[in-house]
TIPA-389330 format. One line per field, with one value per residue (C-alpha): residue number from 1; x, z, y. Coordinates in pm, 1 decimal, decimal comma, always signed. Each point is the difference from the previous one (the first is absolute). Example, Ala and Ser with C-alpha at 12.3 -4.5 7.8 and 13.67 -1.06 7.14 Angstrom:
REM TIPA-389330
seq: 1_2
u: +1230,0_+137,0
w: +780,0_-66,0
v: -450,0_+344,0
***
This chain:
REM TIPA-389330
seq: 1_2_3_4_5_6_7_8_9_10_11_12_13_14_15_16_17_18_19_20_21_22_23_24_25_26_27_28_29_30_31_32_33_34_35_36_37_38_39_40_41_42_43_44_45_46_47_48_49_50_51_52_53_54_55_56_57_58_59_60_61_62_63_64_65_66_67_68_69_70_71_72_73_74_75_76_77_78_79_80_81_82_83_84_85_86_87_88_89_90_91_92_93_94_95_96_97_98_99_100_101_102_103_104_105_106_107_108_109_110_111_112_113_114_115_116_117_118_119_120_121_122_123_124_125_126_127_128_129_130_131_132_133_134_135_136_137_138_139_140_141_142_143_144_145_146_147_148_149_150_151_152_153_154_155_156_157_158_159_160_161_162_163_164_165_166_167_168_169_170_171_172_173_174_175_176_177_178_179_180_181_182_183_184_185_186_187_188_189_190_191_192_193_194_195_196_197_198_199_200_201_202_203_204_205_206_207_208_209_210_211_212_213_214_215_216_217_218_219_220_221_222_223_224_225_226_227_228_229_230_231_232_233_234_235_236_237_238_239_240_241_242_243_244_245_246_247_248_249_250_251_252_253_254_255_256_257_258_259_260_261_262_263_264_265_266_267_268_269_270_271_272_273_274_275_276_277_278_279_280_281_282_283_284_285_286_287_288_289_290_291_292_293_294_295_296_297_298_299_300_301_302_303_304_305_306_307_308_309_310_311_312_313_314_315_316_317_318_319_320_321_322_323_324_325_326_327_328_329_330_331_332_333_334_335_336_337_338_339_340_341_342_343_344_345_346_347_348_349_350_351_352_353_354_355_356_357_358_359_360_361_362_363_364_365_366_367_368_369_370_371_372_373_374_375_376_377_378_379_380_381_382_383_384_385_386_387_388_389_390_391_392_393_394_395_396_397_398_399_400_401_402_403_404_405_406_407_408_409_410_411_412_413_414_415_416_417_418_419_420_421_422_423_424_425_426_427_428
u: +29919,0_-223,8_+117,5_-164,9_-150,7_-147,3_-160,3_-138,0_-150,3_-163,9_-177,1_-328,4_-49,4_+311,7_-88,7_+350,5_+341,5_+337,5_+318,3_+324,6_+300,9_+315,4_+328,1_+242,4_+371,8_+185,5_+348,4_+18,6_+281,0_-22,3_+280,4_+65,6_+247,9_+222,9_-25,4_-207,2_-233,2_-236,6_-32,7_-267,5_-159,8_-368,3_-223,7_-377,6_-312,8_-322,5_-323,7_-278,9_-335,2_-298,9_-333,2_-295,1_-365,0_-268,8_-363,1_-280,3_+213,3_+246,8_+353,2_+139,7_+373,7_+212,5_+373,7_+144,9_+351,8_+114,8_+320,1_+239,0_-20,7_-378,6_-144,9_-297,8_-264,3_+143,9_-1,5_-362,8_-91,2_+171,2_-186,4_-331,4_+84,9_+70,5_-332,5_-180,5_+179,0_-56,7_-376,5_+3,6_+210,3_-218,8_+51,1_-140,5_+115,2_+327,7_+213,9_+360,0_+278,9_+39,2_+322,3_+214,7_+261,4_+205,0_+354,9_+81,1_+271,4_+181,9_+359,1_+167,5_+196,1_+380,7_-31,2_-43,2_+349,2_+190,3_-79,4_-160,4_+291,8_+233,4_-244,2_-72,3_+372,8_+35,1_-296,4_+149,6_+322,4_-196,8_-184,5_+306,5_+188,4_-210,7_+68,9_+301,5_-99,9_+149,3_-321,7_-241,8_-20,6_-229,9_-136,7_-161,9_-80,7_-220,7_+39,4_-262,8_+2,5_-305,4_-80,8_-369,1_-145,0_-359,1_-265,1_-350,7_-284,9_-375,6_-299,7_-26,0_+327,3_+252,1_+334,7_+285,5_+340,9_+292,2_+303,8_+57,9_+314,7_+37,8_+178,1_-14,8_+232,8_-110,0_+251,3_+4,2_+255,5_+103,0_+153,0_+147,3_-45,5_+90,4_-357,6_-127,6_+54,0_-240,5_-100,1_-194,8_-144,4_+17,2_-130,5_+196,2_-177,2_+116,8_-123,1_+331,4_+352,4_+186,8_+273,2_+72,7_-369,2_+7,9_+313,2_-155,8_-324,8_+190,6_+215,7_-312,8_-171,4_+314,0_+4,6_-372,7_+79,1_+266,6_-244,7_-263,5_+249,3_+65,0_-359,5_-158,3_-365,4_-139,8_-64,8_-363,9_-170,5_+229,0_-113,2_+176,5_-49,9_-34,2_+220,7_-129,9_+220,1_+18,5_-311,3_-186,2_+49,8_-142,6_-299,8_-87,7_-1,0_-180,0_-289,6_-76,9_+64,2_-220,8_-283,5_-6,3_-52,7_-300,8_-92,7_-9,2_-226,2_-230,6_-38,0_-70,9_+303,0_+210,5_+48,0_+157,7_-154,8_+173,0_+76,2_+14,8_+284,2_+84,1_+179,4_-286,6_-74,3_+303,6_+336,8_+268,5_+255,8_+111,0_-245,9_-2,3_+95,9_-41,7_+37,6_-74,7_+256,0_+56,0_+360,1_+260,3_+374,3_+14,4_-355,8_-82,9_-354,2_+72,6_-235,5_-115,8_-352,7_-211,4_-138,1_-298,0_+231,3_-81,2_+287,9_+150,6_+109,7_+133,0_-283,6_-12,6_-269,2_+77,7_+149,9_+62,8_-232,1_-285,9_-145,0_+28,5_-147,5_-100,0_+170,4_-37,9_-92,7_-204,5_-307,2_-66,5_+100,7_-263,0_-260,7_+75,6_-29,6_+369,5_+78,4_+360,6_+56,7_+358,1_+79,7_+154,4_+339,0_+255,3_+245,7_-37,8_+228,5_-37,0_+154,2_+233,5_-37,3_+237,5_+107,1_+333,6_+55,6_+214,1_-285,0_-251,7_+221,6_+50,9_-287,7_-51,7_-100,7_-41,5_+113,8_-194,4_+235,5_-180,0_-369,6_-165,7_-237,2_-148,5_-378,3_-189,9_-380,3_-88,5_-365,4_+41,5_+334,2_+174,4_+365,9_+275,4_+147,4_+263,4_+353,6_+266,0_+289,9_+26,8_+253,6_-94,5_+143,5_-102,2_+139,5_+348,9_+79,0_-82,7_-38,5_-187,3_-333,5_-256,1_-322,1_-247,1_-277,9_-121,4_-349,7_-180,9_-268,4_+96,0_-316,7_+134,6_+364,1_-41,3_+52,8_+303,1_+231,9_+357,5_+187,7_+376,7_+219,5_+190,1_-140,5_-10,1_-100,1_-126,8_-37,2_-370,5_-90,5_+53,0_+219,7_-35,2_+97,2_+230,0_-177,8_-352,4_-22,2_-325,2_-53,0_-220,1_-40,1_-85,4_+299,9_-51,1
w: +4352,6_-169,1_-26,2_+189,3_-324,4_-82,9_+342,9_-41,1_-339,0_+143,5_+272,7_-154,2_+273,7_-109,7_-258,1_-46,9_+167,1_+28,5_+98,1_+105,7_+59,2_+144,0_+43,3_+218,6_+43,9_+258,0_+137,3_+352,6_+228,3_+357,6_+152,0_+349,2_-35,8_-278,2_+107,9_-201,3_+239,9_-232,2_-368,9_-179,6_-336,7_-47,7_-277,5_+37,9_-213,6_+62,8_-182,1_+30,1_-153,6_-48,9_-58,9_-157,5_+34,8_-225,5_+111,2_-136,7_-136,2_+286,9_+33,6_+330,9_+55,2_+263,0_+36,1_+122,3_+38,6_-134,7_+136,0_-221,1_+226,5_-35,3_-170,1_-235,6_+271,2_+207,2_-298,9_-76,2_+358,5_-23,0_-324,4_+166,7_+290,4_-250,9_-174,4_+333,3_+99,3_-342,5_+35,0_+289,3_-176,8_-290,6_-209,5_-322,8_-282,2_-173,7_-258,1_+43,6_-233,1_-320,3_-112,0_-251,5_-252,7_+66,5_+115,1_+357,5_-15,0_+330,1_+67,2_+223,2_+291,8_-5,7_+323,2_-233,5_-146,4_+274,0_+255,9_+313,4_+216,6_-199,0_-21,2_+372,3_+79,8_-209,7_+184,0_+341,1_-101,9_-127,7_+331,9_+224,0_-225,5_+161,5_+357,6_+56,2_+280,4_+347,6_+185,0_-226,1_-109,6_-139,5_+281,2_-209,6_-363,9_-180,1_-372,6_-227,4_-372,9_-176,4_-331,3_-71,8_-285,8_-32,1_-210,5_-29,9_-171,0_-10,4_-154,2_-266,8_-173,4_+193,9_+22,6_+100,5_+143,7_+100,0_+227,5_+254,5_+202,1_+293,0_+331,5_+330,5_+286,2_+355,7_+171,2_+364,9_+48,7_+331,6_+64,9_+335,8_+26,4_+277,9_+130,6_-73,0_-188,0_-291,2_-176,6_-327,4_-241,6_-379,1_-265,2_-323,3_-295,5_-358,6_-323,2_-178,9_+135,1_+45,7_+261,0_+19,6_+72,2_+285,4_+153,0_-19,4_+160,6_+293,3_+31,5_+1,4_+275,4_+216,1_-45,5_+80,6_+327,9_+63,1_-76,1_+222,1_+290,0_-53,2_-65,9_+212,3_+52,7_-275,4_+135,1_+47,1_-261,6_-288,6_-347,6_-278,7_-328,1_+25,7_-216,2_-48,8_-154,7_-73,3_+112,3_+117,6_-338,1_-173,0_+237,7_-112,7_-366,7_+74,8_+140,6_-349,5_-166,8_+240,3_-44,5_-370,0_+65,2_-135,6_+354,4_+123,4_-289,1_+39,1_+373,8_-66,3_+203,5_-279,0_+16,5_-346,7_-345,1_-318,1_-216,5_+295,5_+220,1_+305,8_+145,7_-6,2_-229,7_+93,1_+1,6_+152,2_+40,9_-235,0_-215,8_+59,5_-268,9_+112,5_-179,2_+131,1_-116,4_+37,2_+113,9_+132,8_+31,0_+378,5_+87,7_+185,8_-141,5_-367,9_-188,0_-363,0_+118,5_+307,3_+231,9_-229,9_-292,7_-174,8_-224,5_+122,5_-245,9_+70,0_+27,2_+77,0_+253,0_+62,7_-247,4_+88,9_+296,9_-210,7_+69,4_-322,7_+100,6_+281,3_+87,5_+220,9_+29,9_-251,4_+220,8_+57,3_-356,7_-116,2_+222,9_-159,5_-350,7_-87,4_-310,9_+104,9_+374,0_+65,9_+292,3_+334,8_-2,4_+279,4_-169,8_-95,5_-182,9_+76,9_-204,1_+201,0_+36,9_-89,1_+349,1_+134,0_+352,8_+65,9_-99,9_+207,9_+303,9_-28,9_+232,0_+351,0_-34,3_+187,3_-188,7_+145,1_+11,8_+220,4_+82,8_+254,8_-292,0_-225,6_-29,1_-316,7_-6,0_-367,0_+58,2_+250,3_-143,8_+339,0_+2,6_+257,1_+298,3_+271,7_-121,6_+198,3_-179,3_-219,9_-117,4_+81,7_-176,2_+182,9_-262,9_+148,0_+164,0_-84,6_+270,8_+72,8_+183,3_+148,1_+200,9_-235,3_-245,2_-327,4_-149,0_-296,5_-258,1_-345,9_-147,5_+101,3_-90,7_-323,0_-230,2_+190,8_+0,8_-110,3_-145,2_+8,5_-305,4_+169,7_-35,2_+215,4_-74,9_+297,9_+51,7_+74,2_-354,9_-22,9_-246,8_+13,8_+175,7_+298,1_+183,5_+6,1_+166,6_+177,2_+134,5_+288,8_+184,8_+369,8_+220,3_+363,4
v: -1355,3_+258,4_+359,3_+286,1_+129,2_-341,5_-16,8_+353,0_-83,3_-313,0_+197,7_+119,7_+260,6_+190,7_+266,3_+141,5_-6,6_+172,1_-180,9_+169,1_-225,7_+155,1_-183,6_+194,3_-54,9_+206,1_+53,2_+147,3_+118,1_+130,4_+209,0_+137,3_+284,4_-136,1_-362,8_-246,5_-183,5_-188,3_-74,5_-195,5_-66,3_-74,4_-127,7_+18,6_-21,7_+190,6_-84,1_+256,3_-85,2_+228,8_-174,8_+183,0_-100,7_+154,9_+20,8_+218,4_+283,3_-7,3_-130,6_-118,8_-45,9_-170,6_-41,5_-329,2_-136,6_-335,5_-149,2_-200,5_-306,8_-34,1_-308,3_-6,8_-43,2_+283,4_+234,9_-94,4_+84,5_+341,3_+73,3_-87,7_+229,9_+276,9_-61,4_+24,0_+322,7_+159,6_-52,6_+250,6_+266,7_+106,4_+311,7_+129,0_-228,8_+80,9_-176,2_-113,4_+117,3_-196,4_-161,0_+183,1_-105,6_+312,8_-65,5_+94,4_+265,6_+2,8_+107,2_-255,7_+143,9_-14,8_-200,4_-297,4_+33,2_-185,2_-271,8_+141,6_-115,7_+228,1_+290,3_+4,2_+5,3_+316,6_+152,4_-78,2_+175,1_+300,9_+32,8_-20,3_+238,4_+274,4_-115,3_+225,6_+238,7_+18,2_+87,0_-182,6_-361,5_-267,0_-214,9_-268,7_-64,6_-249,2_-67,0_-155,4_-79,3_-140,6_-160,9_-55,4_-205,4_+120,7_-175,5_+151,0_-187,9_+32,9_-173,9_+270,4_-85,3_+209,2_-179,5_+230,5_-94,2_+218,7_-0,3_+274,6_+80,9_+237,5_+37,3_+179,6_+81,3_+70,4_+228,3_+107,9_+279,7_+156,6_+340,7_+99,3_+374,2_+240,1_+11,6_-349,7_-323,2_-44,7_-318,8_+9,0_-254,3_+8,5_-235,8_+42,3_-159,2_-31,4_-154,9_+45,3_-35,5_+327,2_-40,8_+373,5_+61,6_-252,3_+154,8_+347,1_-118,5_-151,1_+309,8_+217,1_-198,5_+20,3_+376,7_+12,0_-172,6_+264,9_+279,8_-158,5_-6,6_+371,9_+109,4_+269,7_+87,3_+220,0_+353,2_+101,9_+215,7_-95,1_+108,0_-186,0_-179,1_-377,5_-223,1_-354,0_-265,8_-371,8_-194,6_+309,0_+169,7_-307,1_+2,8_+351,4_-101,7_-327,0_+201,9_+131,4_-336,9_-199,0_+246,8_-93,9_-371,5_-187,1_-100,0_+361,3_+95,4_-301,6_+63,2_+370,8_+105,2_+149,3_+376,5_+19,0_-7,2_-110,5_+302,8_+238,6_+124,4_-210,3_+303,6_+247,6_+291,2_+209,5_-176,9_+222,3_-278,0_-278,5_-187,9_-373,4_-249,6_-360,9_-333,0_-348,9_-255,4_-377,0_+38,8_+244,2_-53,5_-45,5_-98,4_-321,8_+12,7_-57,7_-231,4_-36,0_-91,1_+68,0_-269,2_-55,9_-64,2_+330,3_+105,6_+327,3_+268,9_+348,5_+250,7_+371,6_+85,7_+368,9_+249,2_+364,5_-41,5_-138,1_-346,4_-202,2_-335,8_-229,8_-325,2_-304,1_-364,0_-193,6_-35,9_+369,2_+82,7_-249,2_+164,0_+337,5_-143,1_+28,9_-201,2_-65,0_+58,3_+103,4_-230,9_+94,1_+174,6_+20,2_+239,5_+364,3_+237,3_+370,8_+280,7_+221,6_+375,1_+282,2_+111,8_-120,9_-124,6_+308,7_+232,0_-198,0_+48,8_+376,6_+88,1_-146,1_-364,6_-326,2_-307,8_-292,7_-297,5_-249,6_-21,3_-223,4_-53,0_+265,8_-19,4_+82,3_+0,4_+9,9_+90,6_+285,7_+110,4_+7,4_-96,4_+22,9_-176,4_-2,5_+67,9_-183,1_+164,2_+304,9_+255,6_+358,8_+304,3_+317,0_+234,3_-1,7_-332,9_-360,3_-265,4_-327,9_+23,8_-236,9_-2,9_+168,5_-75,8_+147,1_+11,5_+143,8_-66,4_-118,3_+153,6_+340,6_-68,0_-201,7_+297,4_+132,0_-300,8_+69,0_-298,1_-22,5_-30,1_-283,9_-350,8_-312,9_-357,3_-199,8_-373,5_+46,1_+99,5_+377,1_+185,2_+373,9_+323,3_-48,8_+279,9_+139,1_+341,1_+88,1_+351,1_+106,9_-327,7_+6,3_-84,8_-97,0
***
């Protein structure tokens, strides 16, 4: 039987192609309370093919899926379907990345050091180590460990292979308070195994459930600083990073210019320093290359508030005339500020712990959302609050951001200040 690449090369309508093969092995456990209900192991293979068709200065592209069980005739038919679809999805012509002889430098996760069956047992013990409260408990837990062998090739010589490990835990805690019983949901993800980190995350979500059961409605007319943390802090920084993408510039939507301040002319707060990196210690998004096979290297995009360079996928980089497009990054490293958490919390503040979903409109600058749980310090007392929303405009606040001295590293690809303080937001 001929290979997929042989069949692609035989089809004269195919101008170029990209092939991504992913073999996934998983180990999964499902618990109700502390009782194991189901366990399973899986092994799958996904084959994603992108077909490119060139006509009169245009390039059309279509994505198709090939299944491992397909025979030669079935694969030929899928390729023809891709050719047909690509003829209706034409864009201005662009090249694909070229192959490189550079070695892929990629730190393998410590999840690779032991068999999954042993690793997952340690993780189970770490989770239930935090389940020690009288009024709060873990209702159900699902554990997942993954190993992915990823192989990216294209018709321009790209041939990149790497192995990726990561895991996640779905936890549903319950807390029976005096006023009500609260049930929450938490997805704990990790790219590297740190059992103490897992125990702390579970402990934190149990305490969040406790706080939620005790939360009262935020008083009307509150004036306080807003403290954003975790995913919401990364969203604030990502606003500036996304605005520097090739795509934003090509589509004339970018508000920033290379060589100028992304934080305005007068910076009263901390100046931003942001790097894009292939990997971070706890990220689940680590990769030595992007999905086009472009080799990823650490780059600094913002220094002391000044935009240093743009970044993004090969296609839009090609359109802008970039000689070596950077590729698409999923991890960013942000330099912390000089203000401690204690100092940030001296004045009245609301620490936003759980949003229904913070919105960020990069073009208008609006950001905010409904806060389901926060911690309010009124200058004297600190207590949990709920039932309010915050809103503001990042264009107005960008030069006033205060970054904490303390650092966090999240599974979603952010390493940087634990807190970002924003003054003067509307609270309703």
